[in-house]
MISETI-613472 format. One record per residue (C-alpha): residue number from 1; z, y, x. Coordinates in nm, 4 decimals, always signed. Last residue first. Layout:
% MISETI-613472
> NUM Z Y X
...
This chain:
% MISETI-613472
> 477 +9.8457 +10.2771 +11.4454
> 476 +10.0012 +10.2291 +11.0949
> 475 +10.2175 +10.4861 +10.9584
> 474 +10.1477 +10.4064 +10.5568
> 473 +10.3942 +10.3895 +10.2839
> 472 +10.3541 +10.6957 +10.2063
> 471 +10.0613 +10.8948 +10.3925
> 470 +10.0372 +10.9525 +10.7691
> 469 +9.6544 +10.9669 +10.8390
> 468 +9.5327 +10.8967 +11.1858
> 467 +9.2445 +11.0419 +11.3355
> 466 +9.2427 +11.3155 +11.0884
> 465 +8.9316 +11.3670 +10.8477
> 464 +8.9181 +11.0605 +10.6784
> 463 +9.2386 +11.0618 +10.5224
> 462 +9.1727 +11.4035 +10.3105
> 461 +8.9453 +11.2087 +10.1110
> 460 +8.6591 +11.3934 +9.9857
> 459 +8.4223 +11.4089 +10.3171
> 458 +8.1955 +11.7383 +10.2829
> 457 +8.2333 +11.8144 +10.6665
> 456 +8.2920 +12.1564 +10.6818
> 455 +8.5080 +12.1470 +10.3528
> 454 +8.7036 +11.8432 +10.4495
> 453 +8.7418 +11.9865 +10.7854
> 452 +8.8618 +12.3110 +10.6410
> 451 +9.1538 +12.1057 +10.4151
> 450 +9.2247 +11.9105 +10.7205
> 449 +9.2956 +12.2387 +10.8907
> 448 +9.5378 +12.3750 +10.6480
> 447 +9.4936 +12.7217 +10.6628
> 446 +9.8101 +12.9765 +10.6631
> 445 +9.8003 +13.3768 +10.6248
> 444 +9.9609 +13.6557 +10.7794
> 443 +10.1205 +14.0340 +10.7058
> 442 +10.3180 +14.2843 +10.8583
> 441 +10.4604 +14.6307 +10.7393
> 440 +10.7062 +14.7302 +10.9746
> 439 +11.0884 +14.6794 +11.0588
> 438 +11.2402 +14.8051 +11.3684
> 437 +11.5541 +14.6147 +11.3908
> 436 +11.7117 +14.5324 +11.0747
> 435 +11.4358 +14.3587 +10.8749
> 434 +11.3708 +14.1628 +11.1742
> 433 +11.7431 +14.0337 +11.1622
> 432 +11.6691 +13.8978 +10.8230
> 431 +11.4721 +13.6275 +11.0072
> 430 +11.7413 +13.5930 +11.2362
> 429 +12.0067 +13.5489 +10.9893
> 428 +11.8222 +13.2690 +10.7856
> 427 +12.0599 +13.0120 +10.7597
> 426 +12.3385 +13.2646 +10.6766
> 425 +12.1384 +13.4366 +10.4011
> 424 +12.1457 +13.0795 +10.2203
> 423 +11.8592 +13.1229 +9.9779
> 422 +11.9903 +13.0631 +9.6337
> 421 +11.6585 +13.1862 +9.4899
> 420 +11.7991 +13.5020 +9.3163
> 419 +11.9682 +13.5530 +9.6379
> 418 +11.6771 +13.5047 +9.8694
> 417 +11.5090 +13.7501 +9.6213
> 416 +11.7559 +14.0116 +9.6694
> 415 +11.8316 +13.9808 +10.0318
> 414 +11.4414 +14.0416 +10.0896
> 413 +11.4638 +14.3783 +9.8597
> 412 +11.7374 +14.4626 +10.0621
> 411 +11.5925 +14.4031 +10.3852
> 410 +11.2428 +14.5896 +10.3141
> 409 +10.9499 +14.3927 +10.5344
> 408 +10.8409 +14.1602 +10.2629
> 407 +10.5483 +14.0037 +10.4142
> 406 +10.1990 +14.0932 +10.3373
> 405 +10.0850 +13.7648 +10.1883
> 404 +9.8707 +13.4504 +10.2863
> 403 +9.6775 +13.1257 +10.1270
> 402 +9.3710 +12.9876 +10.2698
> 401 +9.1470 +12.7092 +10.1102
> 400 +9.2142 +12.7181 +9.7484
> 399 +8.9067 +12.5690 +9.5518
> 398 +8.7536 +12.3030 +9.7231
> 397 +8.3887 +12.2473 +9.5617
> 396 +8.2963 +12.6222 +9.6233
> 395 +8.5849 +12.8377 +9.8307
> 394 +8.8979 +13.0444 +9.7130
> 393 +9.0792 +13.2442 +9.9661
> 392 +9.4548 +13.3433 +9.8110
> 391 +9.5976 +13.6312 +9.8499
> 390 +9.9687 +13.7591 +9.8060
> 389 +10.1173 +14.1076 +9.7664
> 388 +10.3729 +14.0115 +9.4985
> 387 +10.3578 +14.0731 +9.1327
> 386 +10.6431 +14.1398 +8.8584
> 385 +10.8077 +14.4217 +8.9916
> 384 +10.5629 +14.6910 +8.9174
> 383 +10.5907 +14.8117 +9.2734
> 382 +10.4829 +14.5069 +9.4133
> 381 +10.7005 +14.2589 +9.5892
> 380 +10.5998 +14.1610 +9.9526
> 379 +10.6078 +13.7688 +10.0059
> 378 +10.8853 +13.6259 +10.1897
> 377 +11.0193 +13.4469 +9.8542
> 376 +10.7249 +13.2228 +9.8050
> 375 +10.4800 +13.2755 +9.4768
> 374 +10.4787 +13.1324 +9.1360
> 373 +10.7518 +13.3863 +9.0008
> 372 +10.6350 +13.6759 +9.2023
> 371 +10.2973 +13.6683 +8.9993
> 370 +9.9871 +13.7069 +9.2098
> 369 +9.8632 +14.0500 +9.3527
> 368 +9.5639 +13.9002 +9.5157
> 367 +9.2414 +13.6549 +9.4357
> 366 +8.9933 +13.6159 +9.7082
> 365 +8.6707 +13.4897 +9.6206
> 364 +8.3627 +13.2863 +9.7514
> 363 +8.0459 +13.3683 +9.5869
> 362 +7.8780 +13.2886 +9.2481
> 361 +8.0938 +13.5209 +9.0538
> 360 +8.1313 +13.3226 +8.7529
> 359 +7.9958 +12.9632 +8.8095
> 358 +8.0805 +12.8665 +9.1515
> 357 +8.3606 +13.0938 +9.2767
> 356 +8.5438 +13.1441 +8.9433
> 355 +8.4906 +12.8076 +8.7984
> 354 +8.6160 +12.6282 +9.0974
> 353 +8.9387 +12.8330 +9.1225
> 352 +8.9996 +12.7142 +8.7532
> 351 +8.9515 +12.3543 +8.8094
> 350 +9.1486 +12.3425 +9.1598
> 349 +9.4235 +12.4675 +8.9410
> 348 +9.5923 +12.8314 +8.9030
> 347 +9.9740 +12.8627 +8.8362
> 346 +10.0099 +13.0291 +8.4643
> 345 +10.1663 +13.3927 +8.4905
> 344 +9.9773 +13.5508 +8.2369
> 343 +9.9538 +13.3099 +7.9314
> 342 +9.6885 +13.0960 +7.7649
> 341 +9.4859 +12.8964 +8.0520
> 340 +9.4183 +12.5409 +7.9380
> 339 +9.4627 +12.2757 +8.2030
> 338 +9.2369 +12.0114 +8.1857
> 337 +8.9391 +12.2722 +8.1444
> 336 +8.6695 +12.1659 +7.8537
> 335 +8.8973 +12.2994 +7.5941
> 334 +8.6264 +12.4810 +7.4393
> 333 +8.8166 +12.8347 +7.4929
> 332 +8.8669 +12.7410 +7.8467
> 331 +8.5415 +12.6113 +7.9446
> 330 +8.3453 +12.8790 +7.7767
> 329 +8.5950 +13.1650 +7.9524
> 328 +8.7755 +13.4075 +7.7790
> 327 +9.0886 +13.2948 +7.9273
> 326 +8.9710 +13.2539 +8.2403
> 325 +8.8096 +13.6039 +8.3104
> 324 +9.1295 +13.7412 +8.1840
> 323 +9.3500 +13.5297 +8.4097
> 322 +9.1034 +13.6447 +8.7020
> 321 +9.1603 +13.9950 +8.6284
> 320 +9.5378 +13.9522 +8.6431
> 319 +9.5280 +13.7777 +8.9766
> 318 +9.3601 +14.0659 +9.1204
> 317 +8.9939 +13.9977 +9.2053
> 316 +8.8267 +14.0441 +9.5757
> 315 +8.4749 +13.9168 +9.5866
> 314 +8.4006 +13.7518 +9.9504
> 313 +8.1009 +13.8712 +10.0990
> 312 +7.8082 +13.6137 +10.1082
> 311 +7.6425 +13.4693 +10.3815
> 310 +7.8818 +13.2538 +10.5714
> 309 +8.0300 +13.1129 +10.2698
> 308 +7.6722 +13.0370 +10.0954
> 307 +7.6036 +12.8933 +10.4879
> 306 +7.8212 +12.6534 +10.4380
> 305 +7.7647 +12.5561 +10.0968
> 304 +7.4040 +12.5482 +10.1882
> 303 +7.4706 +12.3269 +10.4737
> 302 +7.6418 +12.0841 +10.2647
> 301 +7.3781 +12.0911 +9.9904
> 300 +7.4533 +12.3331 +9.6988
> 299 +7.4726 +12.2544 +9.2873
> 298 +7.7004 +11.9599 +9.3338
> 297 +7.6512 +11.6303 +9.1088
> 296 +7.8793 +11.5767 +8.8152
> 295 +7.6140 +11.6790 +8.5317
> 294 +7.3556 +11.4540 +8.6704
> 293 +7.6075 +11.1158 +8.6780
> 292 +7.6781 +11.0301 +9.0309
> 291 +7.5146 +10.7913 +9.2484
> 290 +7.2460 +11.0432 +9.3820
> 289 +7.5451 +11.2640 +9.5264
> 288 +7.6219 +10.9786 +9.8014
> 287 +7.2881 +10.9803 +9.9089
> 286 +7.2942 +11.3446 +9.9226
> 285 +7.6336 +11.3229 +10.0963
> 284 +7.5310 +11.1065 +10.3891
> 283 +7.2214 +11.3124 +10.4004
> 282 +7.4636 +11.6198 +10.4499
> 281 +7.6586 +11.4456 +10.6807
> 280 +7.3593 +11.3659 +10.9166
> 279 +7.2523 +11.7191 +10.8796
> 278 +7.5795 +11.8373 +10.9751
> 277 +7.6370 +11.6281 +11.2864
> 276 +7.2909 +11.7421 +11.4191
> 275 +7.3760 +12.0913 +11.3087
> 274 +7.6919 +12.1131 +11.5206
> 273 +7.6735 +12.4326 +11.7617
> 272 +7.4933 +12.7141 +11.5662
> 271 +7.6276 +12.5775 +11.2153
> 270 +7.9621 +12.4824 +11.3643
> 269 +8.0176 +12.8208 +11.5063
> 268 +7.9137 +12.9948 +11.1643
> 267 +8.2004 +12.8193 +11.0065
> 266 +8.4366 +12.9453 +11.2832
> 265 +8.3018 +13.3097 +11.2275
> 264 +8.2830 +13.3272 +10.8558
> 263 +8.6462 +13.2025 +10.7992
> 262 +8.7940 +13.4095 +11.0432
> 261 +8.6099 +13.7571 +10.9091
> 260 +8.7104 +13.6891 +10.5845
> 259 +9.0886 +13.5794 +10.6694
> 258 +9.1065 +13.9194 +10.8934
> 257 +8.9692 +14.1332 +10.5870
> 256 +9.2090 +13.9860 +10.3551
> 255 +9.5161 +14.0570 +10.5925
> 254 +9.3889 +14.4297 +10.6356
> 253 +9.4096 +14.4549 +10.2576
> 252 +9.7205 +14.3214 +10.2259
> 251 +9.8990 +14.5271 +10.5156
> 250 +9.8785 +14.5051 +10.8914
> 249 +10.1450 +14.6605 +11.1322
> 248 +10.2332 +14.3465 +11.2937
> 247 +10.0127 +14.0232 +11.2538
> 246 +10.0854 +13.6641 +11.1830
> 245 +9.8132 +13.3949 +11.2223
> 244 +9.8793 +13.0515 +11.0845
> 243 +9.6776 +12.7506 +11.1589
> 242 +9.8202 +12.4656 +11.0230
> 241 +9.7818 +12.1015 +11.0985
> 240 +9.8974 +11.7654 +10.8898
> 239 +10.1273 +11.4754 +10.8644
> 238 +10.2738 +11.3836 +10.5216
> 237 +9.9008 +11.3874 +10.3798
> 236 +9.7856 +11.5066 +10.0428
> 235 +9.4536 +11.5770 +9.9051
> 234 +9.3098 +11.2402 +9.7986
> 233 +9.6411 +11.1807 +9.6210
> 232 +9.8857 +10.9243 +9.7291
> 231 +10.2054 +11.1853 +9.6800
> 230 +10.5621 +11.1248 +9.7957
> 229 +10.5981 +11.4663 +9.9225
> 228 +10.7801 +11.4448 +10.2430
> 227 +10.5899 +11.7395 +10.4133
> 226 +10.5260 +11.7637 +10.7970
> 225 +10.3508 +12.0724 +10.9909
> 224 +10.1387 +11.9578 +11.3375
> 223 +10.0331 +12.2778 +11.5281
> 222 +9.8198 +12.6101 +11.5460
> 221 +10.0167 +12.9170 +11.5654
> 220 +9.8798 +13.2528 +11.5806
> 219 +10.0025 +13.5781 +11.7280
> 218 +9.9089 +13.9601 +11.7062
> 217 +10.1707 +14.2452 +11.7735
> 216 +10.3588 +14.0822 +12.0451
> 215 +10.7126 +14.1946 +11.9610
> 214 +10.6975 +14.1880 +11.5772
> 213 +10.4420 +13.9213 +11.5773
> 212 +10.6570 +13.7021 +11.7719
> 211 +10.9489 +13.7148 +11.4704
> 210 +10.6523 +13.6588 +11.2230
> 209 +10.5696 +13.3323 +11.4005
> 208 +10.8774 +13.1804 +11.3477
> 207 +10.8508 +13.2548 +10.9921
> 206 +10.5043 +13.1172 +10.9637
> 205 +10.5525 +12.8011 +11.1517
> 204 +10.5280 +12.5569 +10.8330
> 203 +10.6765 +12.2607 +10.6903
> 202 +10.9080 +12.1841 +11.0080
> 201 +11.0534 +11.8456 +11.0554
> 200 +11.4091 +11.8676 +10.9743
> 199 +11.7867 +11.9541 +11.0886
> 198 +12.1212 +11.9490 +10.9725
> 197 +12.3673 +12.0793 +11.1773
> 196 +12.5519 +12.0117 +11.5313
> 195 +12.1920 +11.9749 +11.7063
> 194 +12.2703 +11.5992 +11.7917
> 193 +12.4804 +11.5188 +11.4959
> 192 +12.8423 +11.5803 +11.4833
> 191 +12.8102 +11.8798 +11.2713
> 190 +12.5959 +11.6780 +11.0553
> 189 +12.9168 +11.5299 +10.8858
> 188 +12.7427 +11.2900 +10.6249
> 187 +12.9299 +11.3378 +10.2737
> 186 +13.2529 +11.1678 +10.1943
> 185 +13.4450 +11.4686 +10.0718
> 184 +13.6489 +11.4512 +10.4088
> 183 +13.3641 +11.4769 +10.5796
> 182 +13.1620 +11.1462 +10.7149
> 181 +13.0571 +11.0275 +11.0760
> 180 +12.7236 +10.7901 +11.0237
> 179 +12.8174 +10.4176 +11.0469
> 178 +12.4900 +10.2236 +10.9683
> 177 +12.2152 +10.5180 +11.0215
> 176 +12.4296 +10.5771 +11.3406
> 175 +12.3204 +10.9548 +11.3792
> 174 +12.0520 +11.0843 +11.5782
> 173 +11.8658 +11.2516 +11.3406
> 172 +11.5793 +11.4313 +11.2133
> 171 +11.5477 +11.4944 +10.8111
> 170 +11.1736 +11.4581 +10.6926
> 169 +11.1187 +11.7477 +10.4283
> 168 +11.0391 +11.7910 +10.0837
> 167 +11.3352 +12.0766 +10.0180
> 166 +11.0092 +12.3089 +9.8803
> 165 +11.1453 +12.6370 +10.0018
> 164 +10.8666 +12.7156 +10.1875
> 163 +11.0100 +12.7964 +10.5107
> 162 +11.2729 +12.5286 +10.4925
> 161 +11.5149 +12.6172 +10.7649
> 160 +11.7284 +12.3877 +11.0659
> 159 +11.3740 +12.3396 +11.2270
> 158 +11.2258 +12.0604 +11.4557
> 157 +10.8272 +12.1238 +11.5289
> 156 +10.9212 +12.4803 +11.6978
> 155 +10.6475 +12.7182 +11.7031
> 154 +10.3958 +12.7297 +11.9696
> 153 +10.2603 +13.0712 +12.0116
> 152 +9.8665 +13.1656 +12.1006
> 151 +9.8443 +13.5187 +12.1389
> 150 +9.6043 +13.7246 +11.9509
> 149 +9.3321 +13.9632 +12.1073
> 148 +9.0255 +13.9234 +11.9001
> 147 +8.8290 +13.6979 +12.1433
> 146 +9.1372 +13.4695 +12.1832
> 145 +9.1927 +13.4504 +11.8386
> 144 +8.8095 +13.3657 +11.7520
> 143 +8.8206 +13.1169 +12.0558
> 142 +9.1147 +12.9166 +11.9451
> 141 +8.9607 +12.8596 +11.5998
> 140 +8.6420 +12.7914 +11.7326
> 139 +8.7846 +12.5394 +11.9603
> 138 +8.9611 +12.3773 +11.6721
> 137 +8.6289 +12.4013 +11.4405
> 136 +8.4309 +12.1899 +11.7477
> 135 +8.6673 +11.9237 +11.7647
> 134 +8.7126 +11.8753 +11.3984
> 133 +8.3323 +11.8866 +11.4009
> 132 +8.3081 +11.5807 +11.6833
> 131 +8.5515 +11.4340 +11.4393
> 130 +8.3600 +11.3737 +11.1851
> 129 +8.0662 +11.3189 +11.3594
> 128 +8.2094 +11.0117 +11.5032
> 127 +8.3508 +10.9277 +11.1661
> 126 +7.9914 +10.9181 +10.9831
> 125 +7.8248 +10.7764 +11.2768
> 124 +8.0355 +10.4589 +11.2855
> 123 +8.2164 +10.3908 +11.6399
> 122 +8.4994 +10.6717 +11.4992
> 121 +8.6300 +10.4126 +11.2931
> 120 +8.7726 +10.1760 +11.5662
> 119 +9.1293 +10.2884 +11.5746
> 118 +9.0950 +10.3757 +11.2044
> 117 +9.0349 +9.9855 +11.1164
> 116 +9.2298 +9.9964 +10.7819
> 115 +9.0722 +10.3586 +10.7262
> 114 +8.7282 +10.1739 +10.7938
> 113 +8.7992 +9.9286 +10.5097
> 112 +8.8835 +10.2265 +10.2691
> 111 +8.5321 +10.4465 +10.3695
> 110 +8.3427 +10.1294 +10.2392
> 109 +8.1327 +10.0008 +10.5388
> 108 +7.7360 +10.0196 +10.5667
> 107 +7.5750 +9.7686 +10.8166
> 106 +7.5451 +9.7729 +11.1821
> 105 +7.9060 +9.5725 +11.2220
> 104 +8.2391 +9.7369 +11.2900
> 103 +8.4986 +9.4595 +11.2220
> 102 +8.4423 +9.2951 +11.5621
> 101 +8.5597 +8.9279 +11.5049
> 100 +8.2209 +8.7011 +11.5308
> 99 +8.0597 +8.9304 +11.7479
> 98 +8.3409 +8.9326 +12.0149
> 97 +8.2461 +9.2445 +12.2318
> 96 +8.2600 +9.2015 +12.6052
> 95 +8.3933 +9.5103 +12.8187
> 94 +8.1786 +9.6535 +13.1283
> 93 +7.8686 +9.4652 +13.1267
> 92 +7.6153 +9.5770 +13.3670
> 91 +7.2644 +9.6380 +13.3256
> 90 +6.9873 +9.6755 +13.5684
> 89 +6.6666 +9.7988 +13.5797
> 88 +6.5957 +9.9286 +13.2423
> 87 +6.3597 +10.1314 +13.1224
> 86 +6.5305 +10.4082 +12.9077
> 85 +6.4052 +10.5954 +12.6502
> 84 +6.2287 +10.9241 +12.5408
> 83 +6.1241 +11.1174 +12.2043
> 82 +6.2905 +10.8805 +11.9660
> 81 +6.2066 +10.7959 +11.6250
> 80 +5.8854 +10.6033 +11.6640
> 79 +5.7804 +10.3656 +11.9811
> 78 +5.6401 +10.4321 +12.3085
> 77 +5.9212 +10.6446 +12.4581
> 76 +5.8457 +10.8965 +12.7422
> 75 +6.0488 +10.7564 +13.0300
> 74 +6.3918 +10.7879 +13.1807
> 73 +6.4217 +10.5072 +13.4500
> 72 +6.6866 +10.2776 +13.5159
> 71 +7.0642 +10.2118 +13.5528
> 70 +7.2537 +10.1014 +13.2232
> 69 +7.6316 +10.0571 +13.2183
> 68 +7.7739 +9.8634 +12.9220
> 67 +8.0549 +9.8368 +12.6386
> 66 +7.9857 +9.5753 +12.3967
> 65 +8.0515 +9.6829 +12.0112
> 64 +7.7662 +9.4896 +11.8972
> 63 +7.6520 +9.2608 +12.1810
> 62 +7.4798 +9.2276 +12.4971
> 61 +7.7090 +8.9064 +12.6275
> 60 +7.4354 +8.6667 +12.5672
> 59 +7.1668 +8.9083 +12.7423
> 58 +7.4014 +8.8945 +13.0482
> 57 +7.4132 +8.4768 +13.0672
> 56 +7.0394 +8.4734 +12.9991
> 55 +6.9759 +8.6577 +13.3087
> 54 +6.7537 +8.9445 +13.3054
> 53 +6.3815 +8.9781 +13.4813
> 52 +6.2145 +8.7931 +13.1816
> 51 +6.4182 +9.0053 +12.9514
> 50 +6.2675 +9.3508 +13.0725
> 49 +6.5083 +9.5415 +12.8763
> 48 +6.4236 +9.8550 +12.7078
> 47 +6.7307 +10.0915 +12.6434
> 46 +6.6839 +10.3479 +12.3185
> 45 +6.9184 +10.6186 +12.2999
> 44 +7.1622 +10.6532 +12.0448
> 43 +7.1635 +10.9668 +11.7928
> 42 +7.5111 +11.1367 +11.6713
> 41 +7.5800 +11.2618 +12.0127
> 40 +7.8217 +11.2500 +12.2968
> 39 +8.0160 +10.9673 +12.1421
> 38 +7.8328 +10.7119 +12.4227
> 37 +7.5804 +10.5495 +12.2053
> 36 +7.3425 +10.2625 +12.2870
> 35 +7.0693 +10.1117 +12.0922
> 34 +6.9617 +9.8363 +12.3118
> 33 +6.6100 +9.6869 +12.2588
> 32 +6.4984 +9.3399 +12.4199
> 31 +6.6772 +9.0385 +12.3080
> 30 +6.4834 +9.0766 +11.9787
> 29 +6.7473 +9.3247 +11.9166
> 28 +7.0242 +9.5086 +12.0188
> 27 +7.2548 +9.7221 +11.7764
> 26 +7.5441 +9.9806 +11.8395
> 25 +7.6139 +9.8655 +12.2054
> 24 +7.8757 +10.0680 +12.3554
> 23 +7.8045 +10.3230 +12.6199
> 22 +7.7522 +10.3898 +12.9961
> 21 +7.4522 +10.5864 +13.1525
> 20 +7.2761 +10.5828 +13.4922
> 19 +6.9910 +10.7559 +13.6018
> 18 +6.6710 +10.7076 +13.8559
> 17 +6.3074 +10.8208 +13.8118
> 16 +6.3676 +11.1287 +13.5458
> 15 +6.0906 +11.2026 +13.2515
> 14 +6.0942 +11.5403 +13.1478
> 13 +6.1752 +11.7377 +12.8105
> 12 +6.5367 +11.6260 +12.8692
> 11 +6.7547 +11.6881 +12.5325
> 10 +6.7959 +11.3150 +12.4468
> 9 +6.9305 +11.2641 +12.8267
> 8 +7.2133 +11.5026 +12.7677
> 7 +7.3279 +11.3762 +12.4255
> 6 +7.3381 +11.0201 +12.6023
> 5 +7.5824 +11.1398 +12.8842
> 4 +7.5015 +11.1064 +13.2604
> 3 +7.6384 +10.8962 +13.5097
> 2 +7.6372 +11.0210 +13.8670
> 1 +7.4745 +10.8161 +14.1101
């Protein structure tokens, strides 16, 4: 007999005589009713035991967390809350669970407690829903790019360059840490290391993706990236995933068009295919909102927020226009912003971005043409000599979610920018080669995957949208 999933059984509109299903016990009450879940859906299926024909030794082993196999008949449910249930003919205990020590009991647990038990937290409804949505979003991303003619590129994880120029990188070395070789001036001699030079874990696959875009036309990366930033906030991880498309012969306008269509498409995918999980997380979020002061509650429910993105055209606003709006806004004049906007050139904070989206324009916003001084060296310099062809997409509740630009394709200008920032040409000789041999306009953007999952699920802490979070002083599991 072939085993069937809970999700498939609950979707049945007819009874079935012989079925087999395996899963984990969520609850067992009155020595008769088992709530069984196998991870295929947010919902449990009720299994009804004829306890008079079931051995006591079996009943005692049916505890929360136990893995069991059930054979029986799918019938119309006599109780409320479900259309069908299983009349059990036989039960096999596949794996016991100690009821005294199993951490995930049928009660509400704090998110902090569940992070400490991350290997078991997907046994809860909240985390099973979050991780199913994470999986669905991953698929939607690959599907979008495949359907639109992109090639998937695996960018290197070990790199000798710092794409962002931030310097907060994890070093990769095979040298003896207790007795490393030294140069004459007493520094570690990385020429004797495994790669013959100093290497690190990557912060971005963008620069390598550009090289492939300039031969394959349209490529994207989707892989792990690393940042050795000693930050313990709810928005930072040391290991996270990035999506980075790069397209040849595409300017900033094309980049904004692509990013908007991409974001709408993947969010529409989960609205179409994961509604049960979204509805569960929406209810969870609404219950959480009720505990907040009235003025701190969100104006939109979770699903309303997702439809807000899908149904609205993204407003495109220059950085300069945005600064004028913010400078003259009531929160700025009344000093309600934590960071007061005074002069052109300020780096916008989340509170400013959310004001533009939620209060001023009331739709997603794309800001473009940022000051060159607050953006990366590879962004194309505008004719004014002050701004670059950068763009950021701003969403409700979260602020910036996508960052991208038209890349600087002019060799002389790129060299000047690198020199001004003390970036060694020899380190990026291969990147400069793209500007020597068949240079052309090209653009791309980056999307932090966990930031997207936070937005779609309504979770407030980035540690709760990745299976095993890596943060300062924490590499458990």
